Residue frames as a rotation matrix with the C-alpha (Angstrom) as fourth column:
MET 1
0.719 0.371 -0.588 44.85
-0.520 -0.274 -0.809 66.83
-0.461 0.887 -0.004 -33.91
PRO 2
0.549 -0.524 0.651 46.65
0.583 0.798 0.151 64.20
-0.599 0.297 0.744 -36.22
ALA 3
-0.197 -0.726 -0.659 49.64
-0.322 -0.587 0.743 65.29
-0.926 0.358 -0.118 -38.36
SER 4
0.863 0.494 0.109 48.91
-0.012 0.236 -0.972 65.41
-0.506 0.837 0.210 -41.98
LEU 5
-0.213 -0.977 -0.018 51.82
-0.277 0.043 0.960 64.02
-0.937 0.209 -0.280 -44.10
SER 6
0.854 0.400 -0.332 52.26
-0.404 0.109 -0.908 63.79
-0.327 0.910 0.255 -47.72
THR 7
0.232 -0.801 0.552 54.75
0.396 0.596 0.699 61.41
-0.889 0.056 0.455 -49.47
PRO 8
0.202 -0.693 -0.692 57.48
0.561 0.661 -0.498 61.44
0.803 -0.288 0.522 -50.31
LEU 9
0.943 0.144 -0.300 58.35
0.333 -0.413 0.848 62.27
-0.002 -0.899 -0.438 -46.78
SER 10
0.372 -0.848 0.378 61.28
-0.322 -0.500 -0.804 64.47
0.871 0.177 -0.459 -45.97
GLU 11
-0.121 -0.435 -0.892 63.71
0.632 0.659 -0.407 63.51
0.765 -0.613 0.196 -43.27
SER 12
-0.945 -0.117 0.305 63.09
-0.116 -0.753 -0.648 66.67
0.306 -0.647 0.698 -41.35
SER 13
-0.088 0.982 0.164 59.23
-0.829 -0.164 0.535 66.00
0.552 -0.089 0.829 -41.24
VAL 14
0.429 0.117 -0.896 59.87
0.206 0.953 0.223 62.48
0.880 -0.280 0.384 -40.04
ARG 15
-0.521 -0.653 -0.550 62.30
0.618 0.155 -0.770 63.56
0.588 -0.742 0.323 -37.29
ALA 16
-0.801 0.165 0.575 59.78
-0.413 -0.848 -0.332 66.04
0.433 -0.504 0.747 -36.00
LEU 17
0.213 0.861 -0.462 57.31
-0.340 0.508 0.791 63.30
0.916 -0.012 0.401 -35.23
SER 18
-0.386 -0.276 0.880 56.75
-0.910 -0.043 -0.412 62.25
0.152 -0.960 -0.234 -31.61
LEU 19
-0.954 0.125 -0.274 56.14
0.192 0.953 -0.236 58.83
0.232 -0.278 -0.932 -30.08
ASN 20
-0.474 0.872 -0.122 52.22
0.677 0.272 -0.684 58.33
-0.563 -0.407 -0.719 -29.83
GLU 21
-0.585 0.224 -0.779 51.56
-0.403 -0.914 0.040 61.05
-0.703 0.338 0.626 -32.39
GLN 22
0.211 0.744 0.634 48.63
0.391 0.530 -0.753 60.32
-0.896 0.407 -0.179 -34.63
VAL 23
-0.705 -0.382 -0.598 49.27
-0.364 -0.529 0.767 60.91
-0.609 0.758 0.234 -38.45
LEU 24
0.578 0.758 0.301 47.16
0.100 0.300 -0.949 60.89
-0.810 0.579 0.097 -41.55
LEU 25
-0.381 -0.916 0.125 49.19
0.069 0.106 0.992 59.80
-0.922 0.387 0.023 -44.42
SER 26
0.751 0.655 -0.082 48.43
-0.048 -0.069 -0.996 60.82
-0.659 0.752 -0.020 -48.01
GLY 27
0.136 -0.659 -0.739 50.39
-0.974 -0.225 0.021 59.97
-0.180 0.717 -0.673 -51.32
ARG 28
0.447 -0.098 -0.889 52.21
-0.533 0.769 -0.352 56.91
0.718 0.632 0.292 -52.56
ILE 29
0.067 -0.508 0.859 53.17
-0.879 0.377 0.292 54.08
-0.472 -0.775 -0.421 -50.35
PHE 30
-0.156 -0.279 -0.948 54.46
-0.735 0.673 -0.077 50.55
0.660 0.685 -0.310 -51.26
THR 31
0.781 0.466 0.416 53.23
-0.622 0.639 0.452 47.30
-0.056 -0.612 0.789 -49.90
ALA 32
-0.083 -0.903 -0.421 56.01
-0.709 0.351 -0.612 44.88
0.701 0.247 -0.669 -48.99
ARG 33
0.845 0.305 0.438 56.12
-0.525 0.628 0.575 41.41
-0.100 -0.716 0.691 -47.40
ASP 34
0.540 -0.692 0.479 58.65
-0.086 0.521 0.849 38.73
-0.837 -0.499 0.222 -46.99
ALA 35
0.428 -0.349 0.833 59.51
0.835 0.506 -0.217 37.93
-0.346 0.788 0.508 -50.59
VAL 36
0.750 -0.093 0.655 60.00
0.340 -0.795 -0.502 41.56
0.568 0.599 -0.565 -51.57
HIS 37
0.799 -0.489 0.351 62.14
-0.582 -0.478 0.658 42.36
-0.154 -0.729 -0.667 -48.44
LYS 38
0.438 -0.665 0.605 64.33
0.257 0.737 0.625 39.32
-0.862 -0.119 0.494 -49.11
TYR 39
0.547 -0.173 0.819 64.72
0.834 0.030 -0.551 40.35
0.071 0.984 0.161 -52.84
LEU 40
0.791 -0.145 0.594 65.54
-0.003 -0.972 -0.234 44.00
0.611 0.184 -0.770 -52.24
ALA 41
0.739 -0.565 0.367 67.99
-0.516 -0.125 0.847 43.14
-0.433 -0.815 -0.384 -49.35
GLY 42
0.569 -0.522 0.636 69.86
0.543 0.819 0.186 40.84
-0.617 0.240 0.749 -51.72
ASP 43
-0.414 -0.908 0.070 71.98
0.553 -0.189 0.811 41.64
-0.723 0.374 0.580 -54.73
CYS 44
0.472 0.692 0.545 69.35
0.866 -0.250 -0.433 43.70
-0.163 0.677 -0.718 -56.56
ASP 45
-0.625 -0.596 0.504 70.46
0.690 -0.724 0.000 46.91
0.365 0.348 0.863 -58.28
PRO 46
-0.270 0.536 -0.800 69.25
0.722 -0.437 -0.537 49.80
-0.637 -0.722 -0.268 -56.13
GLY 47
-0.842 -0.041 -0.539 69.38
-0.268 -0.834 0.482 52.11
-0.469 0.550 0.691 -59.18
ALA 48
-0.764 0.642 -0.066 66.29
0.187 0.319 0.929 50.08
0.617 0.698 -0.364 -60.57
PHE 49
-0.029 0.772 -0.634 64.38
0.908 0.286 0.306 50.98
0.418 -0.567 -0.710 -57.51
GLN 50
-0.902 -0.411 0.134 64.94
0.343 -0.868 -0.360 54.81
0.264 -0.278 0.923 -57.19
HIS 51
-0.272 0.873 0.405 61.22
-0.237 -0.469 0.851 55.25
0.933 0.136 0.334 -56.94
LEU 52
0.488 0.367 -0.792 61.46
0.644 0.461 0.610 53.79
0.589 -0.808 -0.012 -53.36
ARG 53
-0.510 -0.803 -0.309 63.71
0.757 -0.247 -0.605 56.28
0.409 -0.542 0.734 -52.13
GLY 54
-0.941 0.204 0.269 62.22
-0.311 -0.832 -0.459 58.47
0.131 -0.516 0.847 -49.39
GLY 55
-0.324 0.869 -0.374 59.26
-0.397 0.234 0.888 56.18
0.859 0.436 0.269 -49.48
VAL 56
-0.257 0.392 0.883 56.99
-0.937 0.124 -0.328 54.31
-0.238 -0.912 0.335 -47.08
PHE 57
-0.778 -0.006 -0.629 56.86
-0.168 0.966 0.199 50.48
0.606 0.260 -0.752 -46.88
TYR 58
0.060 0.832 0.552 53.45
-0.998 0.030 0.063 49.08
0.035 -0.554 0.832 -45.69
HIS 59
-0.958 -0.255 0.132 53.83
-0.271 0.955 -0.122 45.53
-0.095 -0.153 -0.984 -44.20
CYS 60
0.004 0.998 0.059 50.56
-0.613 0.049 -0.788 44.31
-0.790 -0.034 0.612 -45.94
GLY 61
-0.917 -0.050 0.396 49.31
0.245 0.713 0.657 41.57
-0.315 0.700 -0.641 -48.14
PRO 62
-0.504 0.805 -0.313 46.42
-0.643 -0.592 -0.486 43.39
-0.577 -0.044 0.816 -49.70
VAL 63
-0.299 0.561 0.772 43.37
0.609 0.735 -0.298 41.55
-0.735 0.381 -0.561 -51.08
ILE 64
-0.429 0.051 -0.902 43.10
-0.534 -0.820 0.207 43.06
-0.729 0.570 0.379 -54.57
ILE 65
0.132 0.545 0.828 40.72
0.529 0.668 -0.523 42.24
-0.838 0.507 -0.200 -57.41
LYS 66
-0.928 -0.368 -0.059 40.95
0.119 -0.444 0.888 43.04
-0.353 0.817 0.456 -61.16
ALA 67
-0.031 0.954 -0.298 37.86
-0.277 -0.295 -0.915 44.76
-0.960 0.054 0.273 -62.57
VAL 68
0.526 0.362 0.769 36.42
0.601 0.482 -0.638 44.00
-0.601 0.798 0.036 -66.02
ASP 69
0.984 -0.176 0.030 38.17
-0.105 -0.705 -0.701 47.17
0.144 0.687 -0.712 -67.46
GLY 70
0.414 -0.885 -0.214 41.56
0.486 0.413 -0.770 45.75
0.770 0.215 0.601 -66.25
SER 71
0.000 -0.399 0.917 42.00
-0.520 -0.783 -0.341 48.07
0.854 -0.477 -0.207 -63.35
TRP 72
-0.526 -0.294 -0.798 42.88
0.438 0.711 -0.550 46.99
0.729 -0.639 -0.245 -59.85
ARG 73
0.189 0.592 0.783 40.79
-0.471 -0.645 0.602 47.57
0.862 -0.483 0.157 -56.71
VAL 74
-0.840 -0.528 -0.124 41.83
-0.109 0.387 -0.915 46.95
0.531 -0.756 -0.383 -53.10
THR 75
0.285 0.951 -0.122 39.02
-0.091 0.153 0.984 45.23
0.954 -0.270 0.130 -50.93
ALA 76
0.991 0.000 -0.137 41.09
0.137 0.047 0.989 44.81
0.006 -0.999 0.046 -47.73
ALA 77
0.331 -0.912 0.243 44.44
0.095 -0.225 -0.970 46.21
0.939 0.344 0.012 -46.72
GLY 78
0.982 0.085 0.169 45.11
-0.154 -0.161 0.975 45.43
0.110 -0.983 -0.145 -43.11
PRO 79
0.181 -0.973 0.146 48.66
-0.962 -0.205 -0.179 45.48
0.204 -0.108 -0.973 -41.63
THR 80
0.711 -0.043 -0.702 50.60
0.113 0.992 0.054 42.27
0.694 -0.118 0.711 -41.14
THR 81
0.904 -0.369 -0.216 53.02
0.225 -0.018 0.974 41.51
-0.363 -0.929 0.066 -38.38
SER 82
0.847 -0.529 -0.056 56.21
-0.462 -0.680 -0.570 43.37
0.263 0.508 -0.820 -38.88
SER 83
0.449 -0.736 0.506 58.72
-0.652 0.117 0.749 41.46
-0.611 -0.666 -0.427 -36.69
ARG 84
0.524 -0.309 0.794 59.30
0.483 0.875 0.021 38.79
-0.701 0.373 0.607 -39.27
GLU 85
0.787 -0.333 0.519 60.95
0.381 -0.400 -0.834 41.58
0.485 0.854 -0.188 -41.58
GLU 86
0.870 -0.491 -0.032 63.48
-0.281 -0.549 0.787 42.46
-0.404 -0.676 -0.616 -38.82
PRO 87
0.253 -0.880 0.402 66.31
0.550 0.472 0.689 40.57
-0.796 0.047 0.603 -40.55
TYR 88
-0.125 -0.244 0.962 65.94
0.983 -0.161 0.086 42.84
0.134 0.956 0.260 -43.61
MET 89
0.709 0.704 0.039 64.53
0.703 -0.710 0.042 46.20
0.057 -0.002 -0.998 -42.43
ALA 90
0.497 -0.569 -0.655 67.62
0.154 -0.685 0.712 48.03
-0.854 -0.455 -0.253 -41.27
ALA 91
-0.568 -0.778 0.271 69.40
0.433 -0.002 0.901 47.42
-0.700 0.629 0.338 -44.51
LEU 92
-0.167 0.519 0.838 66.44
0.964 -0.092 0.250 48.43
0.207 0.850 -0.485 -46.56
ILE 93
0.814 0.324 -0.483 65.99
0.463 -0.863 0.202 51.70
-0.351 -0.388 -0.852 -44.57
GLU 94
0.053 -0.863 -0.502 69.65
0.012 -0.502 0.865 52.57
-0.999 -0.052 -0.017 -45.31
LYS 95
-0.622 -0.432 0.653 69.66
0.546 0.360 0.757 51.31
-0.562 0.827 0.012 -48.90
PHE 96
-0.269 0.602 0.752 66.54
0.836 -0.242 0.492 53.13
0.478 0.761 -0.438 -50.09
ALA 97
-0.964 -0.158 0.212 66.33
0.047 -0.891 -0.451 55.99
0.260 -0.425 0.867 -47.56
LEU 98
-0.181 0.969 -0.166 62.97
0.616 0.243 0.749 54.85
0.767 0.033 -0.641 -46.38
ARG 99
-0.720 -0.038 0.693 61.19
-0.322 -0.866 -0.382 57.37
0.615 -0.498 0.612 -44.22
ALA 100
-0.196 0.684 0.703 58.40
-0.955 0.031 -0.296 55.25
-0.224 -0.729 0.647 -42.77
ILE 101
-0.917 0.038 -0.396 57.31
-0.011 0.993 0.121 51.65
0.398 0.115 -0.910 -42.10
ILE 102
-0.158 0.920 0.360 53.64
-0.976 -0.202 0.087 50.91
0.152 -0.337 0.929 -41.57
GLY 103
-0.448 0.005 -0.894 52.66
-0.107 0.993 0.059 47.65
0.888 0.122 -0.444 -39.80
LYS 104
0.622 0.591 0.513 51.62
-0.546 -0.142 0.826 46.12
0.561 -0.794 0.234 -36.60
GLY 105
0.914 -0.189 -0.358 53.41
0.359 0.787 0.502 44.82
0.187 -0.587 0.787 -33.58
GLY 106
0.760 -0.648 -0.050 56.46
-0.528 -0.661 0.533 46.94
-0.378 -0.379 -0.845 -33.85
MET 107
0.790 -0.506 -0.347 59.98
0.014 0.580 -0.815 45.87
0.613 0.639 0.465 -34.71
GLY 108
0.702 -0.441 -0.560 63.35
0.707 0.526 0.472 45.19
0.086 -0.727 0.681 -33.07
ALA 109
0.512 -0.567 -0.645 66.49
0.327 -0.565 0.757 46.88
-0.794 -0.599 -0.104 -31.98
ALA 110
-0.528 -0.720 0.451 68.30
0.663 -0.017 0.748 46.84
-0.531 0.694 0.486 -35.36
THR 111
-0.081 0.595 0.800 65.32
0.874 -0.344 0.344 48.55
0.480 0.726 -0.492 -37.06
LEU 112
0.843 0.373 -0.387 64.95
0.528 -0.708 0.469 51.14
-0.099 -0.600 -0.794 -34.19
ALA 113
0.072 -0.921 -0.383 68.68
0.437 -0.316 0.842 51.98
-0.897 -0.228 0.380 -34.52
ALA 114
-0.657 -0.281 0.699 68.36
0.749 -0.147 0.646 52.43
-0.079 0.948 0.308 -38.32
CYS 115
0.471 0.825 0.312 65.21
0.811 -0.544 0.216 54.59
0.348 0.152 -0.925 -37.80
GLN 116
0.763 -0.179 -0.621 67.27
0.366 -0.672 0.644 56.84
-0.532 -0.719 -0.447 -35.48
ARG 117
-0.260 -0.963 0.064 70.41
0.472 -0.069 0.879 56.82
-0.842 0.259 0.473 -37.71
CYS 118
-0.799 -0.050 0.600 68.66
0.602 -0.086 0.794 57.44
0.012 0.995 0.099 -41.05
GLY 119
-0.806 0.525 -0.274 65.45
-0.443 -0.841 -0.309 59.37
-0.393 -0.128 0.911 -40.12
CYS 120
-0.538 0.625 -0.566 62.65
-0.153 0.587 0.795 56.83
0.829 0.514 -0.220 -40.34
VAL 121
-0.517 0.470 0.715 59.60
-0.839 -0.111 -0.533 56.14
-0.172 -0.875 0.452 -38.16
TYR 122
-0.939 0.293 -0.178 57.43
0.267 0.951 0.157 53.13
0.215 0.100 -0.971 -37.51
LEU 123
-0.573 0.794 0.204 53.72
-0.814 -0.580 -0.030 53.72
0.095 -0.183 0.978 -37.80
HIS 124
-0.923 0.244 0.299 51.31
0.095 0.895 -0.436 51.41
-0.374 -0.374 -0.849 -36.19
ALA 125
-0.608 0.756 -0.241 48.20
-0.596 -0.235 0.767 50.64
0.524 0.611 0.594 -38.15
VAL 126
-0.181 0.556 0.811 45.15
-0.878 0.280 -0.388 49.06
-0.443 -0.783 0.437 -36.46
GLY 127
-0.972 -0.192 -0.136 44.96
-0.231 0.891 0.391 45.43
0.046 0.411 -0.910 -37.01
GLY 128
-0.564 0.818 0.114 41.43
0.705 0.549 -0.449 43.92
-0.430 -0.173 -0.886 -37.80
ALA 129
0.213 0.662 -0.718 40.48
0.108 -0.747 -0.656 47.01
-0.971 0.062 -0.231 -39.76
ALA 130
-0.560 -0.632 0.536 41.45
0.490 0.269 0.829 45.84
-0.669 0.727 0.159 -43.18
GLN 131
-0.037 0.655 0.755 38.36
0.989 -0.084 0.121 47.08
0.143 0.751 -0.644 -44.97
VAL 132
0.810 0.279 -0.517 38.47
0.413 -0.896 0.164 50.48
-0.417 -0.346 -0.840 -43.23
LEU 133
-0.070 -0.938 -0.339 42.21
-0.046 -0.336 0.941 50.92
-0.997 0.081 -0.019 -44.16
ALA 134
-0.494 -0.073 0.866 41.29
0.772 0.422 0.476 49.83
-0.400 0.904 -0.152 -47.69
ALA 135
0.534 0.828 0.169 38.90
0.833 -0.483 -0.270 52.75
-0.142 0.285 -0.948 -47.95
ALA 136
0.551 -0.464 -0.693 41.86
-0.078 -0.856 0.511 55.10
-0.831 -0.227 -0.508 -47.74
VAL 137
-0.529 -0.716 0.455 43.23
0.399 0.264 0.878 53.70
-0.749 0.646 0.146 -50.99
ARG 138
0.266 0.680 -0.683 42.34
-0.307 -0.612 -0.729 55.89
-0.914 0.404 0.046 -53.88
ASP 139
0.748 -0.072 -0.660 44.36
-0.652 0.104 -0.751 54.36
0.123 0.992 0.031 -56.75
ILE 140
0.486 -0.624 0.612 46.75
0.165 0.753 0.637 51.51
-0.858 -0.208 0.469 -57.64
PRO 141
0.627 -0.158 -0.763 49.23
-0.664 -0.621 -0.417 53.12
-0.408 0.768 -0.494 -60.06
ALA 142
0.079 -0.696 -0.714 51.63
-0.776 0.407 -0.482 50.23
0.626 0.592 -0.508 -60.38
VAL 143
0.848 0.072 0.525 52.52
-0.369 0.791 0.488 46.60
-0.380 -0.607 0.698 -59.32
GLU 144
0.067 -0.886 -0.459 55.92
-0.887 0.158 -0.434 44.87
0.457 0.436 -0.775 -59.42
PHE 145
-0.880 -0.475 0.018 56.81
-0.460 0.840 -0.289 41.19
0.122 -0.263 -0.957 -59.07
LEU 146
0.093 0.974 0.207 53.26
-0.955 0.146 -0.258 40.08
-0.282 -0.174 0.944 -59.51
SER 147
0.667 0.194 -0.719 54.20
-0.546 0.784 -0.295 37.11
0.506 0.590 0.629 -61.68
GLU 148
-0.318 -0.871 -0.374 57.22
-0.266 0.460 -0.847 36.20
0.910 -0.170 -0.378 -59.59
PHE 149
-0.976 -0.150 0.160 55.78
-0.176 0.100 -0.979 36.46
0.131 -0.984 -0.123 -56.01
GLY 150
-0.391 0.898 -0.200 51.99
0.815 0.439 0.378 36.38
0.427 -0.015 -0.904 -56.49
CYS 151
0.269 0.692 0.669 49.27
0.347 -0.718 0.603 38.88
0.898 0.070 -0.433 -55.44
PRO 152
0.960 0.175 -0.220 49.83
0.264 -0.292 0.919 39.20
0.096 -0.940 -0.326 -51.59
GLU 153
0.347 -0.904 -0.249 53.72
0.683 0.062 0.728 39.21
-0.643 -0.422 0.639 -51.89
ALA 154
0.150 -0.332 0.931 54.00
0.885 -0.374 -0.276 41.62
0.440 0.866 0.238 -54.84
LEU 155
-0.664 -0.413 -0.623 55.22
0.617 -0.774 -0.144 45.18
-0.423 -0.480 0.769 -54.46
TRP 156
0.178 0.840 0.512 52.05
0.951 -0.281 0.130 47.25
0.252 0.464 -0.849 -54.97
THR 157
-0.954 -0.282 0.102 52.17
0.257 -0.944 -0.205 51.04
0.154 -0.170 0.973 -55.28
LEU 158
-0.008 0.976 -0.219 49.09
0.992 0.034 0.118 52.40
0.122 -0.216 -0.969 -53.53
THR 159
-0.726 -0.121 0.677 47.98
0.038 -0.990 -0.136 56.03
0.686 -0.073 0.724 -53.59
VAL 160
-0.200 0.585 -0.786 46.29
0.964 0.262 -0.051 56.69
0.176 -0.767 -0.617 -50.16
GLU 161
-0.274 0.240 0.931 44.43
-0.094 -0.970 0.223 59.62
0.957 -0.027 0.288 -48.73
ASN 162
0.023 0.314 0.949 44.30
-0.921 -0.362 0.142 60.28
0.388 -0.878 0.281 -44.99
PHE 163
0.289 -0.023 -0.957 45.56
0.146 0.989 0.020 56.75
0.946 -0.145 0.289 -44.08
PRO 164
0.661 0.081 0.746 45.47
-0.636 -0.469 0.614 56.66
0.399 -0.880 -0.258 -40.19
ALA 165
0.339 -0.602 -0.723 48.36
0.522 0.760 -0.387 55.42
0.782 -0.246 0.572 -38.07
VAL 166
0.966 -0.100 0.240 50.20
-0.254 -0.551 0.795 56.19
0.053 -0.829 -0.557 -34.88
VAL 167
0.174 -0.984 -0.038 53.96
-0.554 -0.066 -0.830 56.74
0.814 0.166 -0.557 -34.39
SER 168
0.977 0.203 0.067 55.05
-0.169 0.547 0.820 53.81
0.130 -0.813 0.568 -32.25
MET 169
0.241 -0.964 -0.110 58.88
0.834 0.148 0.532 53.97
-0.497 -0.220 0.840 -32.94
ASP 170
0.968 0.095 -0.232 60.20
-0.004 -0.919 -0.394 57.48
-0.251 0.382 -0.889 -33.64
ALA 171
0.652 -0.727 0.216 63.48
0.299 -0.014 -0.954 58.79
0.696 0.687 0.208 -35.17
GLN 172
0.244 -0.599 0.763 64.92
-0.818 -0.550 -0.170 59.67
0.521 -0.582 -0.624 -31.76
GLY 173
-0.628 -0.617 -0.474 65.30
-0.334 0.764 -0.552 56.02
0.703 -0.189 -0.686 -30.71
HIS 174
-0.638 0.495 0.589 62.06
-0.595 0.169 -0.786 55.51
-0.489 -0.852 0.186 -28.62
SER 175
-0.741 0.370 -0.560 59.77
-0.161 0.711 0.684 52.64
0.652 0.597 -0.468 -28.94
LEU 176
-0.082 0.812 0.578 56.33
-0.963 -0.213 0.163 52.34
0.255 -0.543 0.800 -27.55
HIS 177
0.607 0.241 -0.758 56.60
-0.270 0.959 0.089 48.55
0.748 0.150 0.647 -27.96
GLU 178
-0.266 -0.884 -0.385 59.64
0.266 0.317 -0.910 48.48
0.927 -0.345 0.150 -25.83
GLN 179
-0.682 0.127 0.720 58.11
-0.626 -0.611 -0.485 50.77
0.378 -0.781 0.496 -23.16
VAL 180
0.398 0.913 0.092 55.02
-0.853 0.332 0.402 48.43
0.336 -0.239 0.911 -22.89
ARG 181
0.481 -0.279 -0.831 57.19
0.125 0.960 -0.249 45.38
0.868 0.016 0.496 -22.63
SER 182
-0.649 -0.758 -0.062 59.36
0.194 -0.086 -0.977 46.86
0.735 -0.647 0.203 -19.91
GLU 183
-0.489 0.508 0.710 56.45
-0.848 -0.467 -0.250 48.24
0.204 -0.724 0.659 -17.92
SER 184
0.581 0.700 -0.415 54.61
-0.579 0.714 0.394 44.80
0.572 0.011 0.820 -18.26
LYS 185
0.113 -0.613 -0.782 57.60
0.295 0.772 -0.563 43.05
0.949 -0.167 0.268 -17.01
GLN 186
-0.854 -0.366 0.371 57.97
-0.182 -0.457 -0.871 45.32
0.488 -0.811 0.323 -14.01
ARG 187
-0.072 0.876 0.477 54.25
-0.982 -0.146 0.119 44.98
0.174 -0.460 0.871 -13.07
LEU 188
0.593 0.196 -0.781 54.49
-0.147 0.980 0.134 41.16
0.792 0.036 0.610 -13.46
GLN 189
-0.364 -0.791 -0.491 57.48
0.381 0.355 -0.854 41.10
0.850 -0.498 0.173 -11.07
GLN 190
-0.709 0.179 0.682 55.55
-0.633 -0.589 -0.503 43.28
0.311 -0.788 0.531 -8.63
LEU 191
0.320 0.947 0.015 52.53
-0.888 0.295 0.352 40.94
0.329 -0.126 0.936 -8.72
LEU 192
0.353 -0.325 -0.877 54.72
0.170 0.944 -0.281 37.84
0.920 -0.050 0.389 -8.30
ALA 193
-0.732 -0.662 0.159 56.51
0.030 -0.265 -0.964 39.54
0.680 -0.701 0.214 -5.32
GLU 194
-0.513 0.593 0.620 53.08
-0.845 -0.478 -0.241 40.24
0.153 -0.648 0.746 -3.71
ALA 195
0.355 0.680 -0.642 51.70
-0.514 0.715 0.473 36.79
0.780 0.162 0.604 -4.26
């Protein structure tokens, strides 16, 4: 049975999650890609972004259209590859007390260490399911940096309901991505030895 989580997430609820645990996330999350990560990791005033504290960053460049009435609607919201945010992620976890990151492919040692130190998890979302994941978006209450960075790179606030993901890096320092790499390397060495 998946764990049902509501944002903002508490440190204790995040630290209670286990590797491979399925979660259904509800509440507000924030999309963030390269431009936002670079800007927030720079000299920006953290006080101007208090709404991010305890939040969830979703590595996603959503496809969003503007309706006739001026409201926004998400048509696709699949995860993007997280590893390119590795230079910034640990600093942002600490700076904004982020509690979860959603993306695909996992992240590196610095992010894993920050997750363990600060109480954050990495949630793997299924790639190639952009429209299915978009169906979990109920509302778009805000957007920041739209004129500066453009639609896919903007910082969108999404209200989601039962957004599905799997814990693939936990707050105890375990990484499913590292386990798979290590096991694959060992198996490859065995196969080469047998050849």
